[in-house]
PDB file of N, CA, C, O and CB in Angstrom:
ATOM      1  N   MET A   1       2.878  -4.707   6.638  1.00  0.00           N
ATOM      2  CA  MET A   1       2.079  -5.763   6.017  1.00  0.00           C
ATOM      3  C   MET A   1       1.014  -5.344   5.198  1.00  0.00           C
ATOM      4  O   MET A   1       0.283  -4.486   5.692  1.00  0.00           O
ATOM      5  CB  MET A   1       1.544  -6.594   6.959  1.00  0.00           C
ATOM      6  N   ILE A   2       0.730  -5.774   3.978  1.00  0.00           N
ATOM      7  CA  ILE A   2      -0.767  -4.908   2.959  1.00  0.00           C
ATOM      8  C   ILE A   2      -1.965  -5.799   3.880  1.00  0.00           C
ATOM      9  O   ILE A   2      -2.001  -7.017   4.053  1.00  0.00           O
ATOM     10  CB  ILE A   2      -0.905  -5.449   0.502  1.00  0.00           C
ATOM     11  N   ARG A   3      -2.853  -4.822   4.361  1.00  0.00           N
ATOM     12  CA  ARG A   3      -4.120  -5.461   4.970  1.00  0.00           C
ATOM     13  C   ARG A   3      -5.131  -5.426   3.984  1.00  0.00           C
ATOM     14  O   ARG A   3      -6.062  -6.175   4.281  1.00  0.00           O
ATOM     15  CB  ARG A   3      -4.648  -4.756   6.251  1.00  0.00           C
ATOM     16  N   LYS A   4      -5.315  -4.684   2.670  1.00  0.00           N
ATOM     17  CA  LYS A   4      -6.278  -4.610   1.996  1.00  0.00           C
ATOM     18  C   LYS A   4      -6.013  -4.408   0.177  1.00  0.00           C
ATOM     19  O   LYS A   4      -5.077  -3.653  -0.089  1.00  0.00           O
ATOM     20  CB  LYS A   4      -6.968  -3.552   2.722  1.00  0.00           C
ATOM     21  N   ILE A   5      -6.637  -4.918  -0.839  1.00  0.00           N
ATOM     22  CA  ILE A   5      -5.928  -4.615  -1.840  1.00  0.00           C
ATOM     23  C   ILE A   5      -7.555  -4.334  -2.431  1.00  0.00           C
ATOM     24  O   ILE A   5      -8.580  -4.884  -2.029  1.00  0.00           O
ATOM     25  CB  ILE A   5      -4.706  -5.788  -2.493  1.00  0.00           C
ATOM     26  N   ALA A   6      -7.417  -3.260  -3.549  1.00  0.00           N
ATOM     27  CA  ALA A   6      -8.283  -2.711  -4.421  1.00  0.00           C
ATOM     28  C   ALA A   6      -8.040  -2.763  -5.698  1.00  0.00           C
ATOM     29  O   ALA A   6      -7.192  -2.005  -6.170  1.00  0.00           O
ATOM     30  CB  ALA A   6      -8.471  -1.604  -4.175  1.00  0.00           C
ATOM     31  N   ILE A   7      -8.781  -3.726  -6.561  1.00  0.00           N
ATOM     32  CA  ILE A   7      -8.246  -3.943  -8.108  1.00  0.00           C
ATOM     33  C   ILE A   7      -9.341  -3.496  -8.987  1.00  0.00           C
ATOM     34  O   ILE A   7     -10.443  -4.025  -8.840  1.00  0.00           O
ATOM     35  CB  ILE A   7      -7.864  -5.568  -8.512  1.00  0.00           C
ATOM     36  N   GLU A   8      -9.189  -2.674  -9.798  1.00  0.00           N
ATOM     37  CA  GLU A   8     -10.393  -2.259 -10.693  1.00  0.00           C
ATOM     38  C   GLU A   8     -10.115  -2.162 -12.432  1.00  0.00           C
ATOM     39  O   GLU A   8      -9.083  -1.580 -12.768  1.00  0.00           O
ATOM     40  CB  GLU A   8     -10.858  -0.711 -10.126  1.00  0.00           C
ATOM     41  N   ASN A   9     -10.781  -2.575 -13.244  1.00  0.00           N
ATOM     42  CA  ASN A   9     -10.674  -2.768 -14.495  1.00  0.00           C
ATOM     43  C   ASN A   9      -9.363  -3.275 -14.617  1.00  0.00           C
ATOM     44  O   ASN A   9      -8.540  -2.522 -15.136  1.00  0.00           O
ATOM     45  CB  ASN A   9     -10.966  -1.656 -15.257  1.00  0.00           C
ATOM     46  N   PHE A  10      -8.945  -4.550 -14.196  1.00  0.00           N
ATOM     47  CA  PHE A  10      -7.634  -5.654 -14.489  1.00  0.00           C
ATOM     48  C   PHE A  10      -8.245  -7.006 -14.969  1.00  0.00           C
ATOM     49  O   PHE A  10      -9.184  -7.587 -14.426  1.00  0.00           O
ATOM     50  CB  PHE A  10      -6.635  -6.021 -12.970  1.00  0.00           C
ATOM     51  N   MET A  11      -7.602  -7.388 -16.009  1.00  0.00           N
ATOM     52  CA  MET A  11      -8.192  -8.627 -16.729  1.00  0.00           C
ATOM     53  C   MET A  11      -9.704  -8.857 -16.511  1.00  0.00           C
ATOM     54  O   MET A  11     -10.479  -8.084 -17.073  1.00  0.00           O
ATOM     55  CB  MET A  11      -7.456  -9.916 -16.245  1.00  0.00           C
ATOM     56  N   SER A  12     -10.182  -9.839 -15.753  1.00  0.00           N
ATOM     57  CA  SER A  12     -11.504 -10.146 -15.407  1.00  0.00           C
ATOM     58  C   SER A  12     -11.824  -9.590 -14.331  1.00  0.00           C
ATOM     59  O   SER A  12     -12.986  -9.869 -14.032  1.00  0.00           O
ATOM     60  CB  SER A  12     -11.777 -11.385 -15.307  1.00  0.00           C
ATOM     61  N   LEU A  13     -11.235  -8.812 -13.481  1.00  0.00           N
ATOM     62  CA  LEU A  13     -11.501  -7.853 -12.378  1.00  0.00           C
ATOM     63  C   LEU A  13     -11.913  -6.713 -12.707  1.00  0.00           C
ATOM     64  O   LEU A  13     -11.224  -5.925 -13.355  1.00  0.00           O
ATOM     65  CB  LEU A  13     -10.512  -7.608 -11.626  1.00  0.00           C
ATOM     66  N   ARG A  14     -13.378  -6.419 -12.206  1.00  0.00           N
ATOM     67  CA  ARG A  14     -13.968  -5.243 -12.751  1.00  0.00           C
ATOM     68  C   ARG A  14     -13.849  -4.669 -11.446  1.00  0.00           C
ATOM     69  O   ARG A  14     -13.084  -3.712 -11.565  1.00  0.00           O
ATOM     70  CB  ARG A  14     -15.445  -5.296 -13.488  1.00  0.00           C
ATOM     71  N   ASN A  15     -14.197  -4.769 -10.351  1.00  0.00           N
ATOM     72  CA  ASN A  15     -13.949  -3.491  -9.093  1.00  0.00           C
ATOM     73  C   ASN A  15     -14.024  -4.381  -7.864  1.00  0.00           C
ATOM     74  O   ASN A  15     -15.116  -4.584  -7.332  1.00  0.00           O
ATOM     75  CB  ASN A  15     -15.336  -2.051  -8.971  1.00  0.00           C
ATOM     76  N   ILE A  16     -12.854  -4.944  -7.371  1.00  0.00           N
ATOM     77  CA  ILE A  16     -13.070  -5.647  -5.846  1.00  0.00           C
ATOM     78  C   ILE A  16     -12.144  -5.236  -4.493  1.00  0.00           C
ATOM     79  O   ILE A  16     -11.062  -4.666  -4.636  1.00  0.00           O
ATOM     80  CB  ILE A  16     -12.772  -7.261  -6.040  1.00  0.00           C
ATOM     81  N   GLU A  17     -12.478  -5.451  -3.673  1.00  0.00           N
ATOM     82  CA  GLU A  17     -11.563  -5.230  -2.178  1.00  0.00           C
ATOM     83  C   GLU A  17     -11.492  -6.655  -1.978  1.00  0.00           C
ATOM     84  O   GLU A  17     -12.395  -7.484  -2.092  1.00  0.00           O
ATOM     85  CB  GLU A  17     -12.350  -4.289  -0.667  1.00  0.00           C
ATOM     86  N   ILE A  18     -10.119  -6.838  -1.618  1.00  0.00           N
ATOM     87  CA  ILE A  18      -9.738  -8.251  -0.977  1.00  0.00           C
ATOM     88  C   ILE A  18      -9.265  -7.758   0.646  1.00  0.00           C
ATOM     89  O   ILE A  18      -8.414  -6.874   0.741  1.00  0.00           O
ATOM     90  CB  ILE A  18      -8.255  -9.137  -1.989  1.00  0.00           C
ATOM     91  N   ALA A  19      -9.755  -8.264   1.681  1.00  0.00           N
ATOM     92  CA  ALA A  19      -9.211  -7.765   2.874  1.00  0.00           C
ATOM     93  C   ALA A  19      -8.151  -8.995   3.167  1.00  0.00           C
ATOM     94  O   ALA A  19      -8.588 -10.139   3.045  1.00  0.00           O
ATOM     95  CB  ALA A  19     -10.414  -7.460   4.092  1.00  0.00           C
ATOM     96  N   LEU A  20      -6.859  -8.813   3.525  1.00  0.00           N
ATOM     97  CA  LEU A  20      -5.865  -9.447   3.757  1.00  0.00           C
ATOM     98  C   LEU A  20      -5.589 -10.014   5.120  1.00  0.00           C
ATOM     99  O   LEU A  20      -5.868  -9.338   6.110  1.00  0.00           O
ATOM    100  CB  LEU A  20      -5.022  -8.749   3.379  1.00  0.00           C
ATOM    101  N   GLU A  21      -5.167 -10.967   5.217  1.00  0.00           N
ATOM    102  CA  GLU A  21      -4.938 -11.819   6.819  1.00  0.00           C
ATOM    103  C   GLU A  21      -3.675 -12.121   6.808  1.00  0.00           C
ATOM    104  O   GLU A  21      -3.069 -12.197   5.740  1.00  0.00           O
ATOM    105  CB  GLU A  21      -5.777 -13.319   7.148  1.00  0.00           C
ATOM    106  N   PRO A  22      -2.966 -12.384   8.216  1.00  0.00           N
ATOM    107  CA  PRO A  22      -1.651 -13.239   7.800  1.00  0.00           C
ATOM    108  C   PRO A  22      -1.346 -14.183   6.778  1.00  0.00           C
ATOM    109  O   PRO A  22      -0.300 -14.250   6.132  1.00  0.00           O
ATOM    110  CB  PRO A  22      -1.349 -13.924   8.688  1.00  0.00           C
ATOM    111  N   LEU A  23      -2.509 -15.015   6.677  1.00  0.00           N
ATOM    112  CA  LEU A  23      -2.628 -16.291   5.661  1.00  0.00           C
ATOM    113  C   LEU A  23      -3.914 -15.951   4.983  1.00  0.00           C
ATOM    114  O   LEU A  23      -5.026 -15.912   5.511  1.00  0.00           O
ATOM    115  CB  LEU A  23      -2.706 -17.914   6.431  1.00  0.00           C
ATOM    116  N   THR A  24      -3.649 -15.743   3.907  1.00  0.00           N
ATOM    117  CA  THR A  24      -5.124 -15.389   3.277  1.00  0.00           C
ATOM    118  C   THR A  24      -5.094 -16.971   1.916  1.00  0.00           C
ATOM    119  O   THR A  24      -4.069 -17.338   1.343  1.00  0.00           O
ATOM    120  CB  THR A  24      -5.117 -13.152   2.302  1.00  0.00           C
ATOM    121  N   VAL A  25      -6.130 -17.441   1.775  1.00  0.00           N
ATOM    122  CA  VAL A  25      -6.077 -18.402   1.039  1.00  0.00           C
ATOM    123  C   VAL A  25      -7.027 -18.068  -0.232  1.00  0.00           C
ATOM    124  O   VAL A  25      -8.068 -17.468   0.037  1.00  0.00           O
ATOM    125  CB  VAL A  25      -6.389 -19.575   1.830  1.00  0.00           C
ATOM    126  N   PHE A  26      -6.735 -18.448  -1.822  1.00  0.00           N
ATOM    127  CA  PHE A  26      -7.888 -18.023  -2.558  1.00  0.00           C
ATOM    128  C   PHE A  26      -8.302 -19.347  -3.064  1.00  0.00           C
ATOM    129  O   PHE A  26      -7.468 -20.185  -3.406  1.00  0.00           O
ATOM    130  CB  PHE A  26      -7.625 -16.903  -3.695  1.00  0.00           C
ATOM    131  N   VAL A  27      -9.868 -19.599  -3.130  1.00  0.00           N
ATOM    132  CA  VAL A  27     -10.058 -20.867  -3.490  1.00  0.00           C
ATOM    133  C   VAL A  27     -11.492 -20.405  -4.179  1.00  0.00           C
ATOM    134  O   VAL A  27     -12.412 -19.737  -3.707  1.00  0.00           O
ATOM    135  CB  VAL A  27      -9.996 -22.061  -2.211  1.00  0.00           C
ATOM    136  N   GLY A  28     -11.327 -21.016  -5.472  1.00  0.00           N
ATOM    137  CA  GLY A  28     -12.725 -20.844  -6.472  1.00  0.00           C
ATOM    138  C   GLY A  28     -12.637 -21.470  -7.651  1.00  0.00           C
ATOM    139  O   GLY A  28     -11.606 -22.060  -7.974  1.00  0.00           O
ATOM    140  N   THR A  29     -13.752 -21.409  -8.457  1.00  0.00           N
ATOM    141  CA  THR A  29     -13.704 -22.170  -9.468  1.00  0.00           C
ATOM    142  C   THR A  29     -12.549 -21.494 -10.642  1.00  0.00           C
ATOM    143  O   THR A  29     -11.805 -20.529 -10.465  1.00  0.00           O
ATOM    144  CB  THR A  29     -15.220 -22.319  -9.939  1.00  0.00           C
ATOM    145  N   ASN A  30     -12.701 -22.413 -11.952  1.00  0.00           N
ATOM    146  CA  ASN A  30     -11.951 -22.231 -12.816  1.00  0.00           C
ATOM    147  C   ASN A  30     -12.359 -20.707 -13.203  1.00  0.00           C
ATOM    148  O   ASN A  30     -13.529 -20.361 -13.040  1.00  0.00           O
ATOM    149  CB  ASN A  30     -12.030 -23.325 -13.806  1.00  0.00           C
ATOM    150  N   ALA A  31     -11.437 -19.832 -13.694  1.00  0.00           N
ATOM    151  CA  ALA A  31     -11.897 -18.631 -13.931  1.00  0.00           C
ATOM    152  C   ALA A  31     -12.993 -17.620 -13.414  1.00  0.00           C
ATOM    153  O   ALA A  31     -13.920 -16.979 -13.910  1.00  0.00           O
ATOM    154  CB  ALA A  31     -12.068 -18.786 -14.842  1.00  0.00           C
ATOM    155  N   SER A  32     -12.389 -17.810 -12.090  1.00  0.00           N
ATOM    156  CA  SER A  32     -13.307 -16.930 -11.143  1.00  0.00           C
ATOM    157  C   SER A  32     -12.480 -15.771 -10.871  1.00  0.00           C
ATOM    158  O   SER A  32     -12.907 -14.836 -10.194  1.00  0.00           O
ATOM    159  CB  SER A  32     -13.776 -17.659  -9.707  1.00  0.00           C
ATOM    160  N   GLY A  33     -10.988 -15.797 -11.509  1.00  0.00           N
ATOM    161  CA  GLY A  33     -10.327 -14.676 -11.266  1.00  0.00           C
ATOM    162  C   GLY A  33      -8.983 -14.658 -10.269  1.00  0.00           C
ATOM    163  O   GLY A  33      -8.377 -13.679  -9.834  1.00  0.00           O
ATOM    164  N   LYS A  34      -8.790 -15.744 -10.110  1.00  0.00           N
ATOM    165  CA  LYS A  34      -7.780 -15.926  -8.700  1.00  0.00           C
ATOM    166  C   LYS A  34      -6.255 -15.719  -9.074  1.00  0.00           C
ATOM    167  O   LYS A  34      -5.369 -15.365  -8.296  1.00  0.00           O
ATOM    168  CB  LYS A  34      -7.901 -17.614  -7.981  1.00  0.00           C
ATOM    169  N   SER A  35      -6.104 -16.064 -10.665  1.00  0.00           N
ATOM    170  CA  SER A  35      -4.720 -15.571 -11.158  1.00  0.00           C
ATOM    171  C   SER A  35      -4.670 -14.573 -11.762  1.00  0.00           C
ATOM    172  O   SER A  35      -3.580 -14.224 -12.215  1.00  0.00           O
ATOM    173  CB  SER A  35      -4.073 -16.304 -11.903  1.00  0.00           C
ATOM    174  N   ALA A  36      -6.163 -13.550 -12.033  1.00  0.00           N
ATOM    175  CA  ALA A  36      -5.662 -12.525 -12.009  1.00  0.00           C
ATOM    176  C   ALA A  36      -5.349 -11.688 -11.002  1.00  0.00           C
ATOM    177  O   ALA A  36      -4.660 -10.675 -11.120  1.00  0.00           O
ATOM    178  CB  ALA A  36      -6.137 -12.106 -12.598  1.00  0.00           C
ATOM    179  N   VAL A  37      -5.905 -12.143  -9.893  1.00  0.00           N
ATOM    180  CA  VAL A  37      -5.666 -11.289  -8.465  1.00  0.00           C
ATOM    181  C   VAL A  37      -3.980 -11.499  -8.392  1.00  0.00           C
ATOM    182  O   VAL A  37      -3.537 -10.624  -7.647  1.00  0.00           O
ATOM    183  CB  VAL A  37      -6.653 -12.083  -6.825  1.00  0.00           C
ATOM    184  N   PHE A  38      -3.170 -12.144  -8.782  1.00  0.00           N
ATOM    185  CA  PHE A  38      -1.501 -12.633  -8.590  1.00  0.00           C
ATOM    186  C   PHE A  38      -1.069 -11.621  -9.689  1.00  0.00           C
ATOM    187  O   PHE A  38      -0.253 -10.706  -9.584  1.00  0.00           O
ATOM    188  CB  PHE A  38      -0.987 -14.576  -8.994  1.00  0.00           C
ATOM    189  N   LYS A  39      -1.728 -11.957 -10.655  1.00  0.00           N
ATOM    190  CA  LYS A  39      -1.192 -11.090 -11.950  1.00  0.00           C
ATOM    191  C   LYS A  39      -1.315  -9.425 -11.585  1.00  0.00           C
ATOM    192  O   LYS A  39      -0.481  -8.628 -12.015  1.00  0.00           O
ATOM    193  CB  LYS A  39      -2.261 -11.476 -13.465  1.00  0.00           C
ATOM    194  N   ALA A  40      -2.267  -9.082 -10.880  1.00  0.00           N
ATOM    195  CA  ALA A  40      -2.268  -7.575 -10.689  1.00  0.00           C
ATOM    196  C   ALA A  40      -1.144  -7.260  -9.833  1.00  0.00           C
ATOM    197  O   ALA A  40      -0.377  -6.322 -10.050  1.00  0.00           O
ATOM    198  CB  ALA A  40      -3.594  -7.014 -10.056  1.00  0.00           C
ATOM    199  N   LEU A  41      -1.033  -8.307  -8.552  1.00  0.00           N
ATOM    200  CA  LEU A  41       0.014  -8.267  -7.597  1.00  0.00           C
ATOM    201  C   LEU A  41       1.689  -7.987  -8.144  1.00  0.00           C
ATOM    202  O   LEU A  41       2.536  -7.158  -7.813  1.00  0.00           O
ATOM    203  CB  LEU A  41      -0.128  -9.662  -6.889  1.00  0.00           C
ATOM    204  N   VAL A  42       1.675  -9.155  -9.171  1.00  0.00           N
ATOM    205  CA  VAL A  42       3.106  -9.019  -9.887  1.00  0.00           C
ATOM    206  C   VAL A  42       3.376  -7.937 -10.543  1.00  0.00           C
ATOM    207  O   VAL A  42       4.578  -7.702 -10.669  1.00  0.00           O
ATOM    208  CB  VAL A  42       3.373  -9.961 -10.820  1.00  0.00           C
ATOM    209  N   THR A  43       2.290  -6.839 -11.226  1.00  0.00           N
ATOM    210  CA  THR A  43       2.431  -5.970 -11.782  1.00  0.00           C
ATOM    211  C   THR A  43       2.822  -4.650 -11.047  1.00  0.00           C
ATOM    212  O   THR A  43       3.676  -3.788 -11.252  1.00  0.00           O
ATOM    213  CB  THR A  43       1.501  -6.004 -12.405  1.00  0.00           C
ATOM    214  N   LEU A  44       1.745  -4.861 -10.005  1.00  0.00           N
ATOM    215  CA  LEU A  44       2.196  -3.663  -9.062  1.00  0.00           C
ATOM    216  C   LEU A  44       3.657  -3.865  -8.269  1.00  0.00           C
ATOM    217  O   LEU A  44       4.359  -2.884  -8.023  1.00  0.00           O
ATOM    218  CB  LEU A  44       0.997  -3.467  -7.881  1.00  0.00           C
ATOM    219  N   SER A  45       4.012  -5.076  -7.930  1.00  0.00           N
ATOM    220  CA  SER A  45       5.062  -4.944  -7.517  1.00  0.00           C
ATOM    221  C   SER A  45       6.109  -4.631  -8.570  1.00  0.00           C
ATOM    222  O   SER A  45       7.104  -4.049  -8.141  1.00  0.00           O
ATOM    223  CB  SER A  45       5.248  -5.935  -6.825  1.00  0.00           C
ATOM    224  N   LYS A  46       6.072  -4.922  -9.941  1.00  0.00           N
ATOM    225  CA  LYS A  46       7.121  -4.553 -10.691  1.00  0.00           C
ATOM    226  C   LYS A  46       7.124  -2.902 -11.335  1.00  0.00           C
ATOM    227  O   LYS A  46       8.012  -2.426 -12.043  1.00  0.00           O
ATOM    228  CB  LYS A  46       7.132  -5.629 -11.778  1.00  0.00           C
ATOM    229  N   LEU A  47       5.895  -2.218 -10.878  1.00  0.00           N
ATOM    230  CA  LEU A  47       5.931  -0.853 -10.836  1.00  0.00           C
ATOM    231  C   LEU A  47       6.634  -0.228 -10.235  1.00  0.00           C
ATOM    232  O   LEU A  47       7.463   0.608 -10.594  1.00  0.00           O
ATOM    233  CB  LEU A  47       5.109  -0.420 -10.590  1.00  0.00           C
ATOM    234  N   LEU A  48       6.176  -0.815  -8.656  1.00  0.00           N
ATOM    235  CA  LEU A  48       6.808  -0.012  -7.490  1.00  0.00           C
ATOM    236  C   LEU A  48       8.476  -0.662  -7.256  1.00  0.00           C
ATOM    237  O   LEU A  48       9.082  -0.115  -6.334  1.00  0.00           O
ATOM    238  CB  LEU A  48       5.714  -0.252  -5.933  1.00  0.00           C
ATOM    239  N   GLY A  49       9.108  -1.576  -7.881  1.00  0.00           N
ATOM    240  CA  GLY A  49      10.167  -2.221  -7.563  1.00  0.00           C
ATOM    241  C   GLY A  49      10.989  -1.196  -9.018  1.00  0.00           C
ATOM    242  O   GLY A  49      12.208  -1.365  -9.057  1.00  0.00           O
ATOM    243  N   GLY A  50      10.583  -0.502  -9.805  1.00  0.00           N
ATOM    244  CA  GLY A  50      11.336   0.191 -10.827  1.00  0.00           C
ATOM    245  C   GLY A  50      11.979  -0.567 -11.780  1.00  0.00           C
ATOM    246  O   GLY A  50      13.060  -0.297 -12.302  1.00  0.00           O
ATOM    247  N   THR A  51      10.963  -1.957 -12.086  1.00  0.00           N
ATOM    248  CA  THR A  51      11.286  -2.733 -12.963  1.00  0.00           C
ATOM    249  C   THR A  51      11.170  -2.075 -14.476  1.00  0.00           C
ATOM    250  O   THR A  51      10.071  -1.531 -14.582  1.00  0.00           O
ATOM    251  CB  THR A  51      10.513  -3.873 -12.713  1.00  0.00           C
ATOM    252  N   PRO A  52      11.783  -1.982 -15.408  1.00  0.00           N
ATOM    253  CA  PRO A  52      11.534  -1.078 -16.415  1.00  0.00           C
ATOM    254  C   PRO A  52      10.454  -2.108 -17.183  1.00  0.00           C
ATOM    255  O   PRO A  52      10.701  -3.304 -17.334  1.00  0.00           O
ATOM    256  CB  PRO A  52      12.985  -0.530 -17.291  1.00  0.00           C
ATOM    257  N   LEU A  53       9.239  -1.477 -17.639  1.00  0.00           N
ATOM    258  CA  LEU A  53       8.219  -2.224 -18.483  1.00  0.00           C
ATOM    259  C   LEU A  53       7.811  -1.794 -19.710  1.00  0.00           C
ATOM    260  O   LEU A  53       6.986  -2.361 -20.427  1.00  0.00           O
ATOM    261  CB  LEU A  53       7.115  -2.352 -17.866  1.00  0.00           C
ATOM    262  N   ARG A  54       8.692  -0.282 -20.058  1.00  0.00           N
ATOM    263  CA  ARG A  54       8.294   0.223 -21.218  1.00  0.00           C
ATOM    264  C   ARG A  54       8.590  -0.658 -22.086  1.00  0.00           C
ATOM    265  O   ARG A  54       9.110  -1.706 -21.704  1.00  0.00           O
ATOM    266  CB  ARG A  54       8.760   1.387 -21.525  1.00  0.00           C
ATOM    267  N   GLY A  55       8.299  -0.411 -23.598  1.00  0.00           N
ATOM    268  CA  GLY A  55       8.791  -1.341 -25.002  1.00  0.00           C
ATOM    269  C   GLY A  55       9.282  -0.156 -25.552  1.00  0.00           C
ATOM    270  O   GLY A  55       9.265   0.916 -24.947  1.00  0.00           O
ATOM    271  N   LYS A  56       9.816  -0.349 -26.930  1.00  0.00           N
ATOM    272  CA  LYS A  56      10.524   0.275 -28.009  1.00  0.00           C
ATOM    273  C   LYS A  56       9.258   1.229 -28.170  1.00  0.00           C
ATOM    274  O   LYS A  56       9.443   2.443 -28.072  1.00  0.00           O
ATOM    275  CB  LYS A  56      11.067  -0.749 -29.390  1.00  0.00           C
ATOM    276  N   GLU A  57       8.245   0.836 -28.361  1.00  0.00           N
ATOM    277  CA  GLU A  57       7.049   1.732 -28.807  1.00  0.00           C
ATOM    278  C   GLU A  57       6.308   2.749 -27.803  1.00  0.00           C
ATOM    279  O   GLU A  57       5.261   3.364 -28.007  1.00  0.00           O
ATOM    280  CB  GLU A  57       5.982   0.797 -29.282  1.00  0.00           C
ATOM    281  N   GLY A  58       7.150   2.760 -26.641  1.00  0.00           N
ATOM    282  CA  GLY A  58       6.328   3.085 -25.265  1.00  0.00           C
ATOM    283  C   GLY A  58       5.236   2.183 -24.605  1.00  0.00           C
ATOM    284  O   GLY A  58       4.570   2.559 -23.640  1.00  0.00           O
ATOM    285  N   ASP A  59       5.135   1.216 -25.078  1.00  0.00           N
ATOM    286  CA  ASP A  59       3.998   0.214 -24.515  1.00  0.00           C
ATOM    287  C   ASP A  59       4.525  -0.186 -23.281  1.00  0.00           C
ATOM    288  O   ASP A  59       5.742  -0.370 -23.326  1.00  0.00           O
ATOM    289  CB  ASP A  59       3.656  -1.131 -25.436  1.00  0.00           C
ATOM    290  N   PHE A  60       3.873  -0.424 -21.937  1.00  0.00           N
ATOM    291  CA  PHE A  60       4.087  -1.189 -21.171  1.00  0.00           C
ATOM    292  C   PHE A  60       4.053  -2.737 -21.434  1.00  0.00           C
ATOM    293  O   PHE A  60       3.221  -3.214 -22.205  1.00  0.00           O
ATOM    294  CB  PHE A  60       3.418  -0.805 -20.386  1.00  0.00           C
ATOM    295  N   ASN A  61       5.214  -3.710 -20.605  1.00  0.00           N
ATOM    296  CA  ASN A  61       5.572  -4.996 -21.224  1.00  0.00           C
ATOM    297  C   ASN A  61       5.568  -5.591 -19.832  1.00  0.00           C
ATOM    298  O   ASN A  61       6.490  -5.369 -19.047  1.00  0.00           O
ATOM    299  CB  ASN A  61       7.035  -5.117 -22.200  1.00  0.00           C
ATOM    300  N   LEU A  62       4.533  -6.341 -19.533  1.00  0.00           N
ATOM    301  CA  LEU A  62       4.526  -7.361 -18.338  1.00  0.00           C
ATOM    302  C   LEU A  62       5.126  -8.076 -18.263  1.00  0.00           C
ATOM    303  O   LEU A  62       5.867  -8.107 -17.281  1.00  0.00           O
ATOM    304  CB  LEU A  62       3.744  -7.972 -18.060  1.00  0.00           C
ATOM    305  N   ASP A  63       5.194  -9.202 -19.345  1.00  0.00           N
ATOM    306  CA  ASP A  63       5.661 -10.113 -19.483  1.00  0.00           C
ATOM    307  C   ASP A  63       5.947 -10.292 -21.069  1.00  0.00           C
ATOM    308  O   ASP A  63       5.401  -9.493 -21.830  1.00  0.00           O
ATOM    309  CB  ASP A  63       4.943 -10.941 -18.807  1.00  0.00           C
ATOM    310  N   ASP A  64       6.756 -11.277 -21.581  1.00  0.00           N
ATOM    311  CA  ASP A  64       7.208 -11.504 -23.097  1.00  0.00           C
ATOM    312  C   ASP A  64       5.534 -11.456 -23.859  1.00  0.00           C
ATOM    313  O   ASP A  64       4.698 -12.312 -23.569  1.00  0.00           O
ATOM    314  CB  ASP A  64       8.226 -13.338 -23.338  1.00  0.00           C
ATOM    315  N   GLY A  65       5.322 -10.629 -24.581  1.00  0.00           N
ATOM    316  CA  GLY A  65       4.364 -10.385 -25.428  1.00  0.00           C
ATOM    317  C   GLY A  65       3.368  -9.959 -24.660  1.00  0.00           C
ATOM    318  O   GLY A  65       2.575  -9.417 -25.430  1.00  0.00           O
ATOM    319  N   VAL A  66       2.979  -9.902 -23.613  1.00  0.00           N
ATOM    320  CA  VAL A  66       1.875  -9.438 -22.613  1.00  0.00           C
ATOM    321  C   VAL A  66       2.181  -7.936 -22.523  1.00  0.00           C
ATOM    322  O   VAL A  66       3.300  -7.681 -22.077  1.00  0.00           O
ATOM    323  CB  VAL A  66       1.933 -10.222 -21.046  1.00  0.00           C
ATOM    324  N   THR A  67       1.300  -6.746 -22.904  1.00  0.00           N
ATOM    325  CA  THR A  67       1.208  -5.824 -22.728  1.00  0.00           C
ATOM    326  C   THR A  67       0.400  -5.048 -21.715  1.00  0.00           C
ATOM    327  O   THR A  67      -0.502  -5.829 -21.410  1.00  0.00           O
ATOM    328  CB  THR A  67       1.128  -5.692 -23.568  1.00  0.00           C
ATOM    329  N   LEU A  68       0.231  -3.892 -21.004  1.00  0.00           N
ATOM    330  CA  LEU A  68      -0.771  -3.585 -19.986  1.00  0.00           C
ATOM    331  C   LEU A  68      -1.999  -3.535 -20.525  1.00  0.00           C
ATOM    332  O   LEU A  68      -2.995  -3.952 -19.933  1.00  0.00           O
ATOM    333  CB  LEU A  68      -0.551  -2.394 -19.307  1.00  0.00           C
ATOM    334  N   ASP A  69      -2.019  -2.925 -21.905  1.00  0.00           N
ATOM    335  CA  ASP A  69      -3.402  -2.793 -22.806  1.00  0.00           C
ATOM    336  C   ASP A  69      -4.272  -4.524 -22.603  1.00  0.00           C
ATOM    337  O   ASP A  69      -5.429  -4.627 -22.194  1.00  0.00           O
ATOM    338  CB  ASP A  69      -2.825  -2.404 -24.890  1.00  0.00           C
ATOM    339  N   ASP A  70      -3.494  -5.572 -22.947  1.00  0.00           N
ATOM    340  CA  ASP A  70      -3.858  -6.792 -22.971  1.00  0.00           C
ATOM    341  C   ASP A  70      -4.521  -6.972 -21.523  1.00  0.00           C
ATOM    342  O   ASP A  70      -5.515  -7.690 -21.416  1.00  0.00           O
ATOM    343  CB  ASP A  70      -2.674  -7.704 -23.332  1.00  0.00           C
ATOM    344  N   CYS A  71      -3.989  -6.340 -20.441  1.00  0.00           N
ATOM    345  CA  CYS A  71      -4.428  -6.760 -19.000  1.00  0.00           C
ATOM    346  C   CYS A  71      -5.980  -5.993 -19.004  1.00  0.00           C
ATOM    347  O   CYS A  71      -7.012  -6.590 -18.699  1.00  0.00           O
ATOM    348  CB  CYS A  71      -3.195  -6.108 -17.604  1.00  0.00           C
ATOM    349  N   VAL A  72      -5.932  -4.864 -19.326  1.00  0.00           N
ATOM    350  CA  VAL A  72      -6.737  -3.904 -18.582  1.00  0.00           C
ATOM    351  C   VAL A  72      -8.326  -4.272 -19.588  1.00  0.00           C
ATOM    352  O   VAL A  72      -8.302  -4.552 -20.787  1.00  0.00           O
ATOM    353  CB  VAL A  72      -5.931  -1.998 -18.676  1.00  0.00           C
ATOM    354  N   SER A  73      -9.180  -4.208 -19.017  1.00  0.00           N
ATOM    355  CA  SER A  73     -10.668  -4.282 -19.290  1.00  0.00           C
ATOM    356  C   SER A  73     -11.178  -2.865 -19.941  1.00  0.00           C
ATOM    357  O   SER A  73     -10.943  -1.750 -19.475  1.00  0.00           O
ATOM    358  CB  SER A  73     -11.492  -4.608 -17.842  1.00  0.00           C
ATOM    359  N   ARG A  74     -11.595  -3.031 -20.599  1.00  0.00           N
ATOM    360  CA  ARG A  74     -12.248  -2.198 -21.704  1.00  0.00           C
ATOM    361  C   ARG A  74     -13.905  -1.427 -21.200  1.00  0.00           C
ATOM    362  O   ARG A  74     -14.532  -0.733 -22.000  1.00  0.00           O
ATOM    363  CB  ARG A  74     -12.464  -3.401 -23.116  1.00  0.00           C
TER     364      ARG A  74
END
C-alpha cells in the first residue's frame, strides 16, 4: 500500500505531501487541487504501467490533446 505521496510542480500543485490511510477522503473547495492530485496519480500509474505516452514529435501525451507540458507548472 502506498502510504505517502509527494507532488511537486504539477498543474496547480507546487509542493505537497499527502499521508494516505486505508481510507483517505479528499474534501475541499473548487479549484483547491483535488483533481490535480488524481491526475498526478493517473500519470504516475501510466508511466509505471508501461503505457506508451510519447507522441509523434516526442512529446508526452497524457490524454487526447493534453501533453505533460500542459500539466507541469512553470
